[in-house]
PyMOL Python script that loads the backbone (N, CA, C, O; Angstrom):
from pymol import cmd

cmd.read_pdbstr("""\
ATOM      1  N   MET A   1       3.535  10.236   8.640  1.00  0.00           N
ATOM      2  CA  MET A   1       4.333   9.102   9.414  1.00  0.00           C
ATOM      3  C   MET A   1       5.318   8.357   8.391  1.00  0.00           C
ATOM      4  O   MET A   1       5.160   7.859   7.276  1.00  0.00           O
ATOM      5  N   LYS A   2       6.356   8.495   9.227  1.00  0.00           N
ATOM      6  CA  LYS A   2       7.516   7.634   8.256  1.00  0.00           C
ATOM      7  C   LYS A   2       7.439   6.058   8.450  1.00  0.00           C
ATOM      8  O   LYS A   2       7.438   5.590   9.589  1.00  0.00           O
ATOM      9  N   TYR A   3       7.373   5.222   7.293  1.00  0.00           N
ATOM     10  CA  TYR A   3       7.187   3.927   7.586  1.00  0.00           C
ATOM     11  C   TYR A   3       8.549   3.227   7.233  1.00  0.00           C
ATOM     12  O   TYR A   3       9.342   3.633   6.384  1.00  0.00           O
ATOM     13  N   PRO A   4       8.729   1.848   8.203  1.00  0.00           N
ATOM     14  CA  PRO A   4      10.076   1.177   7.840  1.00  0.00           C
ATOM     15  C   PRO A   4      10.720   0.904   6.628  1.00  0.00           C
ATOM     16  O   PRO A   4       9.793   0.571   5.889  1.00  0.00           O
ATOM     17  N   LYS A   5      11.614   0.857   6.076  1.00  0.00           N
ATOM     18  CA  LYS A   5      12.038   0.234   4.803  1.00  0.00           C
ATOM     19  C   LYS A   5      11.791  -1.346   4.840  1.00  0.00           C
ATOM     20  O   LYS A   5      11.825  -2.218   5.707  1.00  0.00           O
ATOM     21  N   VAL A   6      11.563  -1.291   3.653  1.00  0.00           N
ATOM     22  CA  VAL A   6      11.111  -2.836   3.120  1.00  0.00           C
ATOM     23  C   VAL A   6      12.490  -3.485   2.874  1.00  0.00           C
ATOM     24  O   VAL A   6      13.232  -2.788   2.182  1.00  0.00           O
ATOM     25  N   ILE A   7      13.044  -4.769   3.323  1.00  0.00           N
ATOM     26  CA  ILE A   7      14.336  -5.101   2.952  1.00  0.00           C
ATOM     27  C   ILE A   7      14.038  -6.608   2.148  1.00  0.00           C
ATOM     28  O   ILE A   7      14.854  -7.344   1.594  1.00  0.00           O
ATOM     29  N   ASP A   8      12.767  -6.747   2.282  1.00  0.00           N
ATOM     30  CA  ASP A   8      12.427  -8.222   1.726  1.00  0.00           C
ATOM     31  C   ASP A   8      10.821  -8.179   1.262  1.00  0.00           C
ATOM     32  O   ASP A   8       9.860  -7.719   1.878  1.00  0.00           O
ATOM     33  N   VAL A   9      10.874  -8.771   0.058  1.00  0.00           N
ATOM     34  CA  VAL A   9       9.281  -9.370  -0.265  1.00  0.00           C
ATOM     35  C   VAL A   9       9.187 -10.546  -0.989  1.00  0.00           C
ATOM     36  O   VAL A   9       9.908 -10.860  -1.937  1.00  0.00           O
ATOM     37  N   LYS A  10       8.245 -11.210  -0.498  1.00  0.00           N
ATOM     38  CA  LYS A  10       8.493 -12.838  -1.244  1.00  0.00           C
ATOM     39  C   LYS A  10       6.870 -12.995  -1.873  1.00  0.00           C
ATOM     40  O   LYS A  10       5.964 -12.600  -1.140  1.00  0.00           O
ATOM     41  N   PRO A  11       6.618 -13.405  -2.839  1.00  0.00           N
ATOM     42  CA  PRO A  11       5.089 -13.522  -3.613  1.00  0.00           C
ATOM     43  C   PRO A  11       4.711 -14.961  -3.305  1.00  0.00           C
ATOM     44  O   PRO A  11       5.398 -15.979  -3.380  1.00  0.00           O
ATOM     45  N   LYS A  12       3.364 -14.779  -2.918  1.00  0.00           N
ATOM     46  CA  LYS A  12       2.908 -16.443  -2.708  1.00  0.00           C
ATOM     47  C   LYS A  12       1.849 -16.817  -3.646  1.00  0.00           C
ATOM     48  O   LYS A  12       1.092 -15.938  -4.059  1.00  0.00           O
ATOM     49  N   GLN A  13       1.717 -18.043  -4.026  1.00  0.00           N
ATOM     50  CA  GLN A  13       0.773 -18.241  -5.213  1.00  0.00           C
ATOM     51  C   GLN A  13      -0.675 -17.500  -5.003  1.00  0.00           C
ATOM     52  O   GLN A  13      -1.228 -16.951  -5.956  1.00  0.00           O
ATOM     53  N   ASP A  14      -1.185 -17.519  -3.839  1.00  0.00           N
ATOM     54  CA  ASP A  14      -2.366 -17.163  -3.581  1.00  0.00           C
ATOM     55  C   ASP A  14      -2.629 -15.405  -3.967  1.00  0.00           C
ATOM     56  O   ASP A  14      -3.702 -14.940  -3.581  1.00  0.00           O
ATOM     57  N   TYR A  15      -2.032 -14.827  -4.425  1.00  0.00           N
ATOM     58  CA  TYR A  15      -1.594 -13.081  -4.646  1.00  0.00           C
ATOM     59  C   TYR A  15      -1.482 -12.584  -2.989  1.00  0.00           C
ATOM     60  O   TYR A  15      -2.038 -11.512  -2.747  1.00  0.00           O
ATOM     61  N   THR A  16      -1.002 -13.079  -2.173  1.00  0.00           N
ATOM     62  CA  THR A  16      -0.413 -12.583  -1.038  1.00  0.00           C
ATOM     63  C   THR A  16       1.117 -12.182  -1.397  1.00  0.00           C
ATOM     64  O   THR A  16       1.743 -12.601  -2.370  1.00  0.00           O
ATOM     65  N   ILE A  17       1.633 -11.190  -0.307  1.00  0.00           N
ATOM     66  CA  ILE A  17       3.337 -11.179  -0.215  1.00  0.00           C
ATOM     67  C   ILE A  17       3.510 -11.098   1.263  1.00  0.00           C
ATOM     68  O   ILE A  17       2.679 -10.686   2.072  1.00  0.00           O
ATOM     69  N   ILE A  18       4.786 -11.577   1.514  1.00  0.00           N
ATOM     70  CA  ILE A  18       5.175 -11.588   3.088  1.00  0.00           C
ATOM     71  C   ILE A  18       6.300 -10.409   2.797  1.00  0.00           C
ATOM     72  O   ILE A  18       7.119 -10.414   1.878  1.00  0.00           O
ATOM     73  N   VAL A  19       6.200  -9.817   3.395  1.00  0.00           N
ATOM     74  CA  VAL A  19       6.811  -8.404   3.673  1.00  0.00           C
ATOM     75  C   VAL A  19       7.852  -8.284   4.822  1.00  0.00           C
ATOM     76  O   VAL A  19       7.316  -8.444   5.918  1.00  0.00           O
ATOM     77  N   THR A  20       9.110  -8.062   4.877  1.00  0.00           N
ATOM     78  CA  THR A  20       9.712  -7.972   6.003  1.00  0.00           C
ATOM     79  C   THR A  20      10.313  -6.480   5.884  1.00  0.00           C
ATOM     80  O   THR A  20      10.506  -5.931   4.799  1.00  0.00           O
ATOM     81  N   TYR A  21      10.553  -5.961   6.992  1.00  0.00           N
ATOM     82  CA  TYR A  21      10.818  -4.697   7.310  1.00  0.00           C
ATOM     83  C   TYR A  21      12.047  -4.700   8.066  1.00  0.00           C
ATOM     84  O   TYR A  21      12.316  -5.605   8.855  1.00  0.00           O
ATOM     85  N   GLU A  22      13.070  -3.357   7.767  1.00  0.00           N
ATOM     86  CA  GLU A  22      13.941  -3.392   8.638  1.00  0.00           C
ATOM     87  C   GLU A  22      13.952  -3.309  10.146  1.00  0.00           C
ATOM     88  O   GLU A  22      14.987  -3.247  10.810  1.00  0.00           O
ATOM     89  N   THR A  23      12.750  -3.311  10.630  1.00  0.00           N
ATOM     90  CA  THR A  23      12.657  -3.403  11.928  1.00  0.00           C
ATOM     91  C   THR A  23      12.412  -4.679  12.564  1.00  0.00           C
ATOM     92  O   THR A  23      12.210  -4.706  13.778  1.00  0.00           O
ATOM     93  N   GLY A  24      12.408  -5.787  11.844  1.00  0.00           N
ATOM     94  CA  GLY A  24      12.167  -6.985  11.866  1.00  0.00           C
ATOM     95  C   GLY A  24      11.160  -7.634  11.651  1.00  0.00           C
ATOM     96  O   GLY A  24      11.178  -8.850  11.460  1.00  0.00           O
ATOM     97  N   GLU A  25      10.069  -6.882  11.648  1.00  0.00           N
ATOM     98  CA  GLU A  25       8.610  -7.125  11.567  1.00  0.00           C
ATOM     99  C   GLU A  25       8.706  -7.772  10.034  1.00  0.00           C
ATOM    100  O   GLU A  25       9.363  -7.480   9.036  1.00  0.00           O
ATOM    101  N   ILE A  26       7.602  -8.924  10.386  1.00  0.00           N
ATOM    102  CA  ILE A  26       7.182  -9.616   8.981  1.00  0.00           C
ATOM    103  C   ILE A  26       5.902  -9.661   8.868  1.00  0.00           C
ATOM    104  O   ILE A  26       5.288 -10.224   9.774  1.00  0.00           O
ATOM    105  N   LYS A  27       5.292  -9.192   7.944  1.00  0.00           N
ATOM    106  CA  LYS A  27       3.788  -9.217   7.502  1.00  0.00           C
ATOM    107  C   LYS A  27       3.349  -9.500   6.289  1.00  0.00           C
ATOM    108  O   LYS A  27       4.013  -9.148   5.314  1.00  0.00           O
ATOM    109  N   SER A  28       2.275 -10.115   6.161  1.00  0.00           N
ATOM    110  CA  SER A  28       1.547 -10.527   4.856  1.00  0.00           C
ATOM    111  C   SER A  28       0.400  -9.548   4.729  1.00  0.00           C
ATOM    112  O   SER A  28      -0.316  -9.011   5.574  1.00  0.00           O
ATOM    113  N   PHE A  29       0.453  -9.482   3.352  1.00  0.00           N
ATOM    114  CA  PHE A  29      -0.373  -8.208   2.647  1.00  0.00           C
ATOM    115  C   PHE A  29      -1.244  -9.068   1.375  1.00  0.00           C
ATOM    116  O   PHE A  29      -0.753  -9.632   0.397  1.00  0.00           O
ATOM    117  N   ASP A  30      -2.389  -8.974   1.681  1.00  0.00           N
ATOM    118  CA  ASP A  30      -3.048  -9.406   0.327  1.00  0.00           C
ATOM    119  C   ASP A  30      -3.522  -8.588  -0.669  1.00  0.00           C
ATOM    120  O   ASP A  30      -4.432  -7.823  -0.347  1.00  0.00           O
ATOM    121  N   VAL A  31      -3.083  -8.562  -1.926  1.00  0.00           N
ATOM    122  CA  VAL A  31      -2.512  -8.134  -2.974  1.00  0.00           C
ATOM    123  C   VAL A  31      -3.961  -8.325  -4.097  1.00  0.00           C
ATOM    124  O   VAL A  31      -4.216  -7.473  -4.949  1.00  0.00           O
ATOM    125  N   SER A  32      -4.789  -9.567  -3.902  1.00  0.00           N
ATOM    126  CA  SER A  32      -5.977  -9.764  -4.755  1.00  0.00           C
ATOM    127  C   SER A  32      -6.935  -8.579  -5.004  1.00  0.00           C
ATOM    128  O   SER A  32      -7.396  -8.316  -6.115  1.00  0.00           O
ATOM    129  N   PRO A  33      -7.267  -7.694  -3.563  1.00  0.00           N
ATOM    130  CA  PRO A  33      -8.402  -7.179  -4.081  1.00  0.00           C
ATOM    131  C   PRO A  33      -8.013  -5.730  -4.626  1.00  0.00           C
ATOM    132  O   PRO A  33      -8.875  -4.862  -4.757  1.00  0.00           O
ATOM    133  N   TYR A  34      -6.443  -5.479  -4.988  1.00  0.00           N
ATOM    134  CA  TYR A  34      -6.009  -4.639  -6.102  1.00  0.00           C
ATOM    135  C   TYR A  34      -5.616  -5.133  -7.482  1.00  0.00           C
ATOM    136  O   TYR A  34      -4.809  -4.505  -8.168  1.00  0.00           O
ATOM    137  N   ILE A  35      -6.130  -6.147  -7.849  1.00  0.00           N
ATOM    138  CA  ILE A  35      -5.771  -6.774  -8.917  1.00  0.00           C
ATOM    139  C   ILE A  35      -7.044  -6.636  -9.781  1.00  0.00           C
ATOM    140  O   ILE A  35      -7.918  -7.500  -9.842  1.00  0.00           O
ATOM    141  N   SER A  36      -7.057  -5.380 -10.486  1.00  0.00           N
ATOM    142  CA  SER A  36      -8.113  -5.205 -11.533  1.00  0.00           C
ATOM    143  C   SER A  36      -8.000  -4.027 -12.263  1.00  0.00           C
ATOM    144  O   SER A  36      -7.146  -3.263 -11.812  1.00  0.00           O
ATOM    145  N   GLY A  37      -8.516  -3.693 -13.121  1.00  0.00           N
ATOM    146  CA  GLY A  37      -8.404  -2.942 -14.480  1.00  0.00           C
ATOM    147  C   GLY A  37      -7.307  -3.207 -15.108  1.00  0.00           C
ATOM    148  O   GLY A  37      -6.811  -4.309 -14.875  1.00  0.00           O
ATOM    149  N   ASN A  38      -6.639  -2.334 -16.038  1.00  0.00           N
ATOM    150  CA  ASN A  38      -5.363  -2.173 -17.051  1.00  0.00           C
ATOM    151  C   ASN A  38      -4.381  -2.336 -16.224  1.00  0.00           C
ATOM    152  O   ASN A  38      -3.898  -3.468 -16.253  1.00  0.00           O
ATOM    153  N   TRP A  39      -3.950  -1.661 -15.553  1.00  0.00           N
ATOM    154  CA  TRP A  39      -2.808  -1.208 -14.864  1.00  0.00           C
ATOM    155  C   TRP A  39      -2.367  -2.707 -13.538  1.00  0.00           C
ATOM    156  O   TRP A  39      -1.391  -3.455 -13.587  1.00  0.00           O
ATOM    157  N   PHE A  40      -3.199  -2.695 -12.769  1.00  0.00           N
ATOM    158  CA  PHE A  40      -3.092  -3.397 -11.457  1.00  0.00           C
ATOM    159  C   PHE A  40      -3.408  -4.808 -12.017  1.00  0.00           C
ATOM    160  O   PHE A  40      -2.844  -5.767 -11.489  1.00  0.00           O
ATOM    161  N   GLY A  41      -4.390  -5.038 -13.196  1.00  0.00           N
ATOM    162  CA  GLY A  41      -4.878  -6.288 -13.618  1.00  0.00           C
ATOM    163  C   GLY A  41      -3.515  -7.217 -14.058  1.00  0.00           C
ATOM    164  O   GLY A  41      -3.383  -8.429 -13.883  1.00  0.00           O
ATOM    165  N   LYS A  42      -2.757  -6.481 -14.547  1.00  0.00           N
ATOM    166  CA  LYS A  42      -1.449  -7.411 -15.138  1.00  0.00           C
ATOM    167  C   LYS A  42      -0.974  -8.248 -14.210  1.00  0.00           C
ATOM    168  O   LYS A  42      -0.426  -9.280 -14.596  1.00  0.00           O
ATOM    169  N   LEU A  43      -1.093  -7.961 -12.767  1.00  0.00           N
ATOM    170  CA  LEU A  43      -0.612  -8.745 -11.938  1.00  0.00           C
ATOM    171  C   LEU A  43      -1.321 -10.172 -11.660  1.00  0.00           C
ATOM    172  O   LEU A  43      -0.780 -11.009 -10.937  1.00  0.00           O
ATOM    173  N   LYS A  44      -2.422 -10.365 -12.212  1.00  0.00           N
ATOM    174  CA  LYS A  44      -3.003 -11.580 -12.346  1.00  0.00           C
ATOM    175  C   LYS A  44      -2.132 -12.547 -12.770  1.00  0.00           C
ATOM    176  O   LYS A  44      -2.116 -13.634 -12.193  1.00  0.00           O
ATOM    177  N   ASP A  45      -1.369 -12.303 -13.736  1.00  0.00           N
ATOM    178  CA  ASP A  45      -0.369 -13.065 -14.664  1.00  0.00           C
ATOM    179  C   ASP A  45       0.658 -13.553 -13.582  1.00  0.00           C
ATOM    180  O   ASP A  45       1.497 -12.702 -13.289  1.00  0.00           O
ATOM    181  N   PRO A  46       0.752 -14.706 -12.960  1.00  0.00           N
ATOM    182  CA  PRO A  46       1.878 -15.315 -11.832  1.00  0.00           C
ATOM    183  C   PRO A  46       3.330 -15.008 -12.187  1.00  0.00           C
ATOM    184  O   PRO A  46       4.179 -14.810 -11.318  1.00  0.00           O
ATOM    185  N   ASP A  47       3.610 -14.973 -13.628  1.00  0.00           N
ATOM    186  CA  ASP A  47       4.867 -14.252 -13.865  1.00  0.00           C
ATOM    187  C   ASP A  47       5.332 -13.215 -13.669  1.00  0.00           C
ATOM    188  O   ASP A  47       6.455 -12.997 -13.214  1.00  0.00           O
ATOM    189  N   VAL A  48       4.386 -12.305 -14.044  1.00  0.00           N
ATOM    190  CA  VAL A  48       4.332 -10.609 -13.584  1.00  0.00           C
ATOM    191  C   VAL A  48       4.063 -10.429 -12.086  1.00  0.00           C
ATOM    192  O   VAL A  48       4.363  -9.375 -11.524  1.00  0.00           O
ATOM    193  N   PHE A  49       3.416 -11.606 -11.344  1.00  0.00           N
ATOM    194  CA  PHE A  49       3.290 -11.164  -9.691  1.00  0.00           C
ATOM    195  C   PHE A  49       4.589 -11.534  -9.423  1.00  0.00           C
ATOM    196  O   PHE A  49       5.156 -10.828  -8.588  1.00  0.00           O
ATOM    197  N   LYS A  50       5.196 -12.410  -9.879  1.00  0.00           N
ATOM    198  CA  LYS A  50       6.582 -13.065  -8.961  1.00  0.00           C
ATOM    199  C   LYS A  50       7.834 -11.822  -9.048  1.00  0.00           C
ATOM    200  O   LYS A  50       8.843 -11.795  -8.344  1.00  0.00           O
ATOM    201  N   THR A  51       7.456 -10.830 -10.108  1.00  0.00           N
ATOM    202  CA  THR A  51       8.590  -9.796 -10.171  1.00  0.00           C
ATOM    203  C   THR A  51       8.597  -8.718  -8.774  1.00  0.00           C
ATOM    204  O   THR A  51       9.546  -7.943  -8.657  1.00  0.00           O
ATOM    205  N   VAL A  52       7.858  -8.724  -8.086  1.00  0.00           N
ATOM    206  CA  VAL A  52       7.463  -8.009  -6.849  1.00  0.00           C
ATOM    207  C   VAL A  52       8.780  -7.894  -6.123  1.00  0.00           C
ATOM    208  O   VAL A  52       9.290  -8.956  -5.765  1.00  0.00           O
ATOM    209  N   HIS A  53       9.637  -6.354  -5.751  1.00  0.00           N
ATOM    210  CA  HIS A  53      10.627  -6.193  -5.192  1.00  0.00           C
ATOM    211  C   HIS A  53      10.481  -5.074  -4.485  1.00  0.00           C
ATOM    212  O   HIS A  53       9.808  -4.095  -4.808  1.00  0.00           O
ATOM    213  N   PRO A  54      11.321  -5.273  -3.203  1.00  0.00           N
ATOM    214  CA  PRO A  54      11.402  -3.853  -2.220  1.00  0.00           C
ATOM    215  C   PRO A  54      11.819  -2.350  -2.902  1.00  0.00           C
ATOM    216  O   PRO A  54      12.754  -2.229  -3.694  1.00  0.00           O
ATOM    217  N   CYS A  55      11.198  -1.543  -2.576  1.00  0.00           N
ATOM    218  CA  CYS A  55      11.060  -0.220  -3.144  1.00  0.00           C
ATOM    219  C   CYS A  55      11.230   1.063  -1.931  1.00  0.00           C
ATOM    220  O   CYS A  55      10.256   1.786  -1.726  1.00  0.00           O
ATOM    221  N   GLY A  56      12.131   1.215  -1.394  1.00  0.00           N
ATOM    222  CA  GLY A  56      12.313   2.118  -0.302  1.00  0.00           C
ATOM    223  C   GLY A  56      11.256   1.446   1.282  1.00  0.00           C
ATOM    224  O   GLY A  56      11.491   0.641   2.183  1.00  0.00           O
ATOM    225  N   ASP A  57      10.177   2.254   0.937  1.00  0.00           N
ATOM    226  CA  ASP A  57       9.127   1.969   2.082  1.00  0.00           C
ATOM    227  C   ASP A  57       8.014   0.905   1.770  1.00  0.00           C
ATOM    228  O   ASP A  57       7.357   0.353   2.653  1.00  0.00           O
ATOM    229  N   THR A  58       7.852   0.649   0.277  1.00  0.00           N
ATOM    230  CA  THR A  58       6.941  -0.200   0.108  1.00  0.00           C
ATOM    231  C   THR A  58       7.517  -1.101  -1.127  1.00  0.00           C
ATOM    232  O   THR A  58       8.691  -1.235  -1.473  1.00  0.00           O
ATOM    233  N   VAL A  59       6.441  -1.626  -1.639  1.00  0.00           N
ATOM    234  CA  VAL A  59       7.214  -2.850  -2.839  1.00  0.00           C
ATOM    235  C   VAL A  59       6.335  -2.237  -4.133  1.00  0.00           C
ATOM    236  O   VAL A  59       5.346  -1.505  -4.170  1.00  0.00           O
ATOM    237  N   GLU A  60       7.168  -2.885  -5.199  1.00  0.00           N
ATOM    238  CA  GLU A  60       6.839  -2.529  -6.763  1.00  0.00           C
ATOM    239  C   GLU A  60       7.215  -3.616  -7.550  1.00  0.00           C
ATOM    240  O   GLU A  60       8.128  -4.414  -7.341  1.00  0.00           O
ATOM    241  N   TRP A  61       6.347  -3.567  -8.565  1.00  0.00           N
ATOM    242  CA  TRP A  61       6.385  -4.485  -9.562  1.00  0.00           C
ATOM    243  C   TRP A  61       6.869  -4.354 -10.880  1.00  0.00           C
ATOM    244  O   TRP A  61       6.502  -3.312 -11.422  1.00  0.00           O
ATOM    245  N   SER A  62       7.486  -4.996 -11.470  1.00  0.00           N
ATOM    246  CA  SER A  62       8.217  -4.836 -12.886  1.00  0.00           C
ATOM    247  C   SER A  62       7.709  -3.815 -13.698  1.00  0.00           C
ATOM    248  O   SER A  62       8.431  -2.979 -14.241  1.00  0.00           O
ATOM    249  N   ASP A  63       6.236  -3.862 -13.818  1.00  0.00           N
ATOM    250  CA  ASP A  63       5.876  -2.733 -14.948  1.00  0.00           C
ATOM    251  C   ASP A  63       5.583  -1.538 -14.067  1.00  0.00           C
ATOM    252  O   ASP A  63       4.918  -0.697 -14.670  1.00  0.00           O
ATOM    253  N   GLY A  64       5.919  -1.168 -12.659  1.00  0.00           N
ATOM    254  CA  GLY A  64       5.609   0.051 -12.192  1.00  0.00           C
ATOM    255  C   GLY A  64       4.595   0.241 -10.847  1.00  0.00           C
ATOM    256  O   GLY A  64       4.381   1.142 -10.036  1.00  0.00           O
ATOM    257  N   GLN A  65       4.099  -1.119 -11.079  1.00  0.00           N
ATOM    258  CA  GLN A  65       2.741  -0.714 -10.029  1.00  0.00           C
ATOM    259  C   GLN A  65       3.178  -1.039  -8.647  1.00  0.00           C
ATOM    260  O   GLN A  65       3.983  -1.956  -8.481  1.00  0.00           O
ATOM    261  N   ASP A  66       2.705  -0.350  -7.624  1.00  0.00           N
ATOM    262  CA  ASP A  66       3.032  -0.351  -6.194  1.00  0.00           C
ATOM    263  C   ASP A  66       1.825  -0.045  -5.375  1.00  0.00           C
ATOM    264  O   ASP A  66       0.812   0.525  -5.780  1.00  0.00           O
ATOM    265  N   ILE A  67       2.095  -0.571  -3.966  1.00  0.00           N
ATOM    266  CA  ILE A  67       1.028  -0.273  -3.150  1.00  0.00           C
ATOM    267  C   ILE A  67       1.565   1.002  -2.326  1.00  0.00           C
ATOM    268  O   ILE A  67       2.717   1.111  -1.908  1.00  0.00           O
ATOM    269  N   ALA A  68       0.641   1.851  -2.180  1.00  0.00           N
ATOM    270  CA  ALA A  68       1.028   3.024  -1.152  1.00  0.00           C
ATOM    271  C   ALA A  68       1.713   2.454   0.332  1.00  0.00           C
ATOM    272  O   ALA A  68       1.186   1.596   1.040  1.00  0.00           O
ATOM    273  N   PRO A  69       2.818   3.043   0.575  1.00  0.00           N
ATOM    274  CA  PRO A  69       3.560   2.850   2.058  1.00  0.00           C
ATOM    275  C   PRO A  69       2.582   2.420   3.351  1.00  0.00           C
ATOM    276  O   PRO A  69       2.528   1.348   3.954  1.00  0.00           O
ATOM    277  N   HIS A  70       1.822   3.674   3.550  1.00  0.00           N
ATOM    278  CA  HIS A  70       0.610   3.236   4.469  1.00  0.00           C
ATOM    279  C   HIS A  70      -0.074   2.115   4.235  1.00  0.00           C
ATOM    280  O   HIS A  70       0.237   1.206   5.005  1.00  0.00           O
ATOM    281  N   GLU A  71      -1.022   1.812   3.325  1.00  0.00           N
ATOM    282  CA  GLU A  71      -1.513   0.964   2.883  1.00  0.00           C
ATOM    283  C   GLU A  71      -0.874  -0.617   3.234  1.00  0.00           C
ATOM    284  O   GLU A  71      -1.442  -1.475   3.910  1.00  0.00           O
ATOM    285  N   LEU A  72       0.321  -0.717   2.643  1.00  0.00           N
ATOM    286  CA  LEU A  72       1.264  -1.912   2.576  1.00  0.00           C
ATOM    287  C   LEU A  72       1.386  -2.086   4.367  1.00  0.00           C
ATOM    288  O   LEU A  72       1.192  -3.216   4.815  1.00  0.00           O
ATOM    289  N   PHE A  73       1.692  -1.003   5.295  1.00  0.00           N
ATOM    290  CA  PHE A  73       1.852  -1.373   6.523  1.00  0.00           C
ATOM    291  C   PHE A  73       0.742  -1.412   7.589  1.00  0.00           C
ATOM    292  O   PHE A  73       0.677  -2.088   8.616  1.00  0.00           O
ATOM    293  N   GLU A  74       0.124  -0.761   7.218  1.00  0.00           N
ATOM    294  CA  GLU A  74      -1.246  -0.601   8.055  1.00  0.00           C
ATOM    295  C   GLU A  74      -2.135  -1.744   7.806  1.00  0.00           C
ATOM    296  O   GLU A  74      -2.692  -2.384   8.697  1.00  0.00           O
ATOM    297  N   MET A  75      -2.242  -1.975   6.496  1.00  0.00           N
ATOM    298  CA  MET A  75      -3.505  -3.037   6.203  1.00  0.00           C
ATOM    299  C   MET A  75      -2.752  -4.454   6.309  1.00  0.00           C
ATOM    300  O   MET A  75      -3.468  -5.420   6.044  1.00  0.00           O
ATOM    301  N   SER A  76      -1.484  -4.714   6.638  1.00  0.00           N
ATOM    302  CA  SER A  76      -0.835  -6.060   6.567  1.00  0.00           C
ATOM    303  C   SER A  76      -1.092  -6.661   7.823  1.00  0.00           C
ATOM    304  O   SER A  76      -1.636  -5.927   8.648  1.00  0.00           O
ATOM    305  N   VAL A  77      -0.778  -8.060   8.233  1.00  0.00           N
ATOM    306  CA  VAL A  77      -1.067  -8.777   9.299  1.00  0.00           C
ATOM    307  C   VAL A  77       0.315  -9.061   9.585  1.00  0.00           C
ATOM    308  O   VAL A  77       1.219  -9.049   8.749  1.00  0.00           O
ATOM    309  N   ALA A  78       0.441  -9.336  10.904  1.00  0.00           N
ATOM    310  CA  ALA A  78       1.829 -10.084  11.483  1.00  0.00           C
ATOM    311  C   ALA A  78       1.567 -11.710  11.041  1.00  0.00           C
ATOM    312  O   ALA A  78       0.545 -12.393  10.989  1.00  0.00           O
ATOM    313  N   VAL A  79       3.119 -12.009  10.724  1.00  0.00           N
ATOM    314  CA  VAL A  79       2.892 -13.344  10.231  1.00  0.00           C
ATOM    315  C   VAL A  79       3.516 -14.229  11.789  1.00  0.00           C
ATOM    316  O   VAL A  79       3.516 -15.459  11.843  1.00  0.00           O
TER     317      VAL A  79
END
""", "prot")
cmd.dss("prot")
cmd.show_as("cartoon", "prot")
cmd.util.cbc("prot")
cmd.orient("prot")
């Protein structure tokens, strides 16, 4: 399945992100369950977490962490 393009993403203080898709859908995704280990654990730093940006049909952080497009779209909730 092809997922819509992410056109905007806003990080929140509670480790959720608000994702806006090209379709006009706005969804909230809880990143906190992913924040562990050496790689994703870096996202615990609020300054790193704030670096999230759109990357095609998903989001990415400055160090290269990303969420699989199907997880981002299917496991997020409408705002």
